[in-house]
N, C-alpha and C positions, 0 to 999 in steps of 0.2 A: 272400354278397350284404349278409349281416350285418354282416360283419368289414369289408367296405367301406362301409358306411354310417356305421359307428362311427368308423372313420380319418376320415372325410369330415367327422363331425361334430366330432372331435377338432381336425381342422385350421381348421375354421370357429371354435373357440373360441379357439384360438390366433391366429388372424390378427385377432379382433375387436379393438376399440379397448382393453379391460380387458386381452384377454390380453396385448397389446402392452406395456403399460404395465406389466404385471406381469414380465414377462420383462426390459424396459428396468431396471426398477427392480433385480430380482435380479443382472442383470449389471453394475449400478453400484455396488451392495454389495459384489460380492466384487471390483471394481476396488479399492473405497475400501478395503477392508481391504488389500489388496495394498499400496497406496501408505502407508498406516501403518505398516505395517511394515517397509516400506523408505524411509521420509521422508527419514532422512540421507542415503542416496544419491541420491533424486530431486531434491530440493530444489535442489542445483547445477545438474542437468540442466535443470531447469523454468526456472529464473533464466536461462540459457544461452537456452533457446528462446526466451523473452520477450525478451529482448536483441535477438536476431538478427530477430525478427519486427519490434521497434521501429525497429530500424537498416536494416531491408530497402529501405524507401524512398528513404533518403539514399544509400546503395549505388547503386539505379536510377539517382537524378538524376546521380550523379558518372558512372556509365557512358554514360548519355546524351550527358552532355558531352565524352567521349571518352577518359575516364581509362580505363586499363588495369584490368583486374578484381583483379589483384592490389594495385594501388596505390590502388585504391577499397577494397578491405577494409581495408588497412592504414590509410586514413584514417579511415573509420569506426572502426575500432578504437581508433585514439589516440585519437579525442575521446570515446571511453568510459574509456579507462586516464584522460586527464586529467580527466575529470570526478570518477572515483573517486579520483585522487591530491588533487584539492580537499576532496572530503570526507572523505577519511581526516586532513588536516592540520587541517582546522577542528574536528573532532572531538576527536582527540588533543590539540592546543594550548589548546583549551578546558577539555579534562577536568584536565589538569596546571594550568593558573591558577586552577582550579576548587579544585582541592585545596590550593594554596598560599593561595587568601583564605579558607580553611573558618574559621579562628579568626574572622574579621572577622564573617562570617555566624552565626557562633554568637553574637557579642554582639548582634548585629540581630535574631535569634530571640529572644534573652533579653529585650531591648526590646518587641518585639511582646507577648511574653507576658504581660508586666507590664502591659502595656495592656489586655489582656483580662482579666487579673486585678482590675485596677483598675475595669473595667466590671461585673464579676459580680456585687458585692453589690447594684447596682442592679437586678439581673435575678433576683434572688433563689437564682442559682446559687452553690453554694459554689467559693471559689476551689481548695480543695485537690483538685478532681477534675481539675484539668488537669495533668497529669505530662509531664514534658518530662525526658528523660534524654541529658544532654549529655556524659555520660562515654565515649562509645564512638564518636567521630566517625570518618567515612568519609573517608578521605585517600588519595584514587589515586596512588600512586608513579610515577615515570616508569616504573621496571621493570617496574610491573603494566601499564601503559597500552602499552609497548612488547608485551610480551610477548602480550597480547590482540590486539593491531594484528597481530602477526605472523601469529597462526591466522588472522585474517580475511582476511589477504592471501593465504596459503596456499590458503583456500577460493576465494577472487577468481580466483587464477591457474587454478584447474580449470573455472570459470564462464568465463573469456576462452578456456581453451583449445576447450572444447566449443563456445563461440559461434561461434569462427571454421569449425568445419566446418558448423553449421547456418546460418550467413549467406549463402551460394550458394544453398541449397535453399529457403529460406523466399520466396525471390523469383521464383521459379519459378511458373507457373499450374497447379499440381495441388490436390491436397487441402488444402494450406496457403493455398491463394491466396484464398478466401474467410474464411477464418479470419484471417487477417494485415489484409484491410481492415477487418473488423469490430474487432480489437484496438486497431488504429493509430486508427482513428477515436474509440472510447472514450479512449485515452489522450490523444489530443490538446486533447480538450474537458478531461481532467481536469488535464491539465498546463497549460492556461490559468489553470485556478483555481487550481492550487497554486503557479504562478508568482506572479499577483497577490496571494494570500494570503501565500505567505512573504516577498514584498518588502514589503508592506505593512507587515506585524509587524515584521520587522527595521528598517523605516525609523522607525516610531514607538518602537519601543524606542530606537533610537539618539538619538531626538531628545529623549526623557525622560530618558535618561542611564540606563537601565536595563543592568545588568552584561550582557555576551557576547550582544549584539543579533544577530550574524552567525550563531552558533550556535542560536538560538531560530529566527532565519527560514530558515535550512537544512533543522531540525526540522520545522517548520510544513511548509515544499515536501514533505519526503520524505512524513510521515504521511497528509498531504491523498490519497495514492493510495489509502489504506484507505477504503474508501465509509462515509460517515455518521459514524462514530465517531474515525475519526483525527484530525480536525481538533480534538475535544475533548481527546483524549489528549495531543496537541501542546501544547495550550493550559496544560495544567498547570504544567510547568515554567517559564515567564515569567509567568505569575499569580502563581504561588509567589514568585519572585525579586523581580516587582515588591512583592509584598506584606512581604517582610523590609525591601527599602529605604524604599518609602514609605506601608506601611501599607495598611489596607482599602481607601481612595480611589485609590491607585495600582494595586491588583489589581483594582478595578473599571475604571477607564481602559484597563488592558490588554486585559481580558475584552471589554470594547467596542470597543475596536481590531482583536483579533482577528477577533470576529462581522461587523464591518463590512467588513473586508477580505475575511472570506470571502464574505459577500454581494457584494461588487462582483465578486468572481472568478467566482461561479457566474453572473452576468449576462452576464460575460464570454465564458464558454465558451457561453451559448448563442446559436448561429449557425446560419443555414439547413441548413448542411452536417449539423448535429448529428443532425435529423431522418432523415438517409438512413441513417443507424446503428441496425441494430437493437439496441435497449435493453434491460434487464431491469427488471423491475417491482421497486418497492423492496421488496416482501416476497420474492422470490426472491434479491435482493441480499444483503439482512439474513441471510436462511437461510443462503444460500451462503458468506457470511462465518463466520459462529459453527462450521459444518459442516467448511469447508477449515482452520482455526484448529484444530480438534479432531484432524483427519487428519495435517496437516504442521506443526503447531506453529505460531511466529509468522509464518514465511514464507508460511503459509498465509492470512494477512490481506492480503498484497500479492498473493497468488497467485488470491485468489479470485474476481474476477471474469473475469479470463483463463482459468481453469480452468472456469468455468460458462460461458463464450461459446463455449468450445470443445466442451463438451457440447452446449449449443444447436445450434450450427454442425452438429455430427453428426446431430442428430435431423431438422435440416432436410433434409438428405441422402437422406431416403427418406420417400415418401409415406405410409407405414403410421405413421410417427413425428413427421409434421410437425404435426400436432395438438399433440403435447405441447410443440413449441418454442413454438408460439403462446403457449401458456397462461403461457409465461414474459416477454411480452413486456409493454410499456407499450403504453397507449392511442395512445401520439405515434406511436411505431412502427409502428403498423398502418395508421396513416393514408396 
């Protein structure tokens, strides 16, 4: 009887909220450690799954229009390939042109540094403290760019191959059905923001004459999918380019333009449908961003929200762990 009572007590402790949280936390640490060890192998698979989840609604619409399954998958994958080719073209041509124009940028840098040095005596800061090393210029050659792109394309081919197998599965109503709805809803809102911010930034840079407006607009669009810090990481290169060409006023104008474009993009993404998507609180989003970046590297910055939403969806599938999922939500999603 004592042994039976002890077993019941142990079971009660395990099934308590604290015990459930402890078990879930331990399991999560074990899984995260395994993902850290296999990051190079997992990253292409996770990106393939994400692409398949995002493309599944388009494939479903094509099927509803009477398009054969094979043709629908081919059209969806063709759109992904064309988008990727466009990004590779923008990146490669811009890097090569930037390398060719590097001597001119070094001259611009010298001019801006001289302006700063002329300002230093007025502020009491010795001009000698400014150190600029112009003897080691970075000039990417065509060979180095093509070599890097070849490696990127090899990994991208693996992603596409895995996506082809994932695409039919994620559209079905099983465990991924709920997760697909949540992730697509999130990326729809982020996509509106990214498109508005990238387009606004590119157009402003084009009108003001800052070099490589298409590159910076595409960069802003891509990095906007990194929550909170992505837009500011993307803002550094165009602001630096504007500073080289137009000085501090130009850099300030570009910074204001990017911030304004992002503000308008955030307003565009706030629609009635957004409230139907279970969102993550800012604290959870920030912690997950740094955590998954530590586990998976740079790809973790883009995968942080999808992976955290996946964990949240799993927690919602059980009554014992649903309260943990509620802690991850914002007040808006609870309404």
